[in-house]
VEXDREN-2710 file (C-alpha; in Angstrom, 1 decimal):
% VEXDREN-2710
k/r/px/py/pz
1/MET/0.0/0.0/0.0
2/SER/1.3/3.4/-0.9
3/ILE/0.5/6.7/0.8
4/ALA/-1.3/8.0/-2.3
5/GLU/-3.3/4.8/-2.8
6/ARG/-7.0/5.1/-3.4
7/PHE/-9.4/3.3/-1.0
8/LEU/-12.7/2.0/-2.4
9/LYS/-16.1/1.3/-0.9
10/VAL/-17.4/-2.2/-1.0
11/SER/-20.0/-1.1/-3.6
12/GLU/-17.2/0.2/-5.9
13/VAL/-15.2/-3.0/-5.6
14/ALA/-18.2/-5.1/-6.3
15/THR/-18.9/-3.1/-9.5
16/LEU/-15.3/-3.3/-10.7
17/LEU/-15.2/-7.0/-10.1
18/ASN/-18.7/-7.7/-11.4
19/VAL/-19.7/-9.5/-8.2
20/GLY/-22.3/-8.7/-5.5
21/GLN/-21.5/-6.7/-2.4
22/SER/-22.1/-9.7/-0.2
23/THR/-19.3/-11.5/-2.1
24/VAL/-16.9/-8.7/-1.4
25/TRP/-17.9/-8.8/2.3
26/LEU/-17.4/-12.5/2.3
27/TRP/-13.9/-12.2/0.8
28/VAL/-13.0/-9.6/3.4
29/ARG/-14.2/-11.8/6.2
30/GLU/-12.3/-14.8/4.8
31/GLY/-9.1/-12.7/4.4
32/ARG/-9.0/-12.9/0.6
33/ILE/-9.1/-9.1/0.4
34/LYS/-7.4/-6.8/2.8
35/ALA/-9.5/-4.0/4.1
36/VAL/-9.2/-1.0/6.5
37/ARG/-11.9/-0.5/9.1
38/LEU/-12.8/3.2/9.6
39/PRO/-13.8/4.6/12.9
40/MET/-17.5/4.3/13.6
41/ALA/-19.3/7.6/12.8
42/PRO/-21.8/8.9/15.4
43/GLY/-25.3/7.5/14.8
44/LYS/-24.1/4.6/12.6
45/LYS/-24.8/1.0/13.6
46/ARG/-21.5/-0.3/12.3
47/ALA/-18.1/0.8/11.2
48/ALA/-17.4/1.2/7.5
49/ILE/-14.5/-0.4/5.6
50/ARG/-12.4/0.6/2.7
51/ILE/-10.5/-1.6/0.4
52/PRO/-7.1/-0.5/-1.1
53/SER/-7.2/-0.3/-4.9
54/SER/-4.1/-2.5/-4.9
55/GLU/-6.2/-5.4/-3.6
56/VAL/-8.5/-5.0/-6.6
57/PHE/-5.6/-5.0/-9.0
58/LYS/-4.3/-8.2/-7.4
59/ILE/-7.6/-9.9/-8.1
60/LEU/-7.8/-8.6/-11.7
61/ALA/-4.3/-9.8/-12.4
62/THR/-5.3/-13.4/-11.6
63/VAL/-8.4/-13.3/-13.9
64/GLU/-7.9/-14.7/-17.4
65/PRO/-9.5/-12.7/-20.2
66/LYS/-12.5/-14.3/-21.9
67/ALA/-12.0/-15.8/-25.3
68/ASN/-13.3/-13.9/-28.3
69/GLN/-17.0/-14.7/-28.4
70/GLY/-17.6/-13.7/-32.0
71/PHE/-18.2/-10.0/-31.4
END
């Protein structure tokens, strides 16, 4: 993680990886994706997390591109 690294919301990571938010939360709980827990804001029921963009790049680097599907 670098100092200037961007931190993403669970919803942003889910969109980038084309998976559901519950999948991203599961990966965080299982330790597949590193996340940073933010301090709980007043009036909130739970603390938010942010995921370093480098974690998303690691996942994308392991995905093989789909074969040409005739488009």
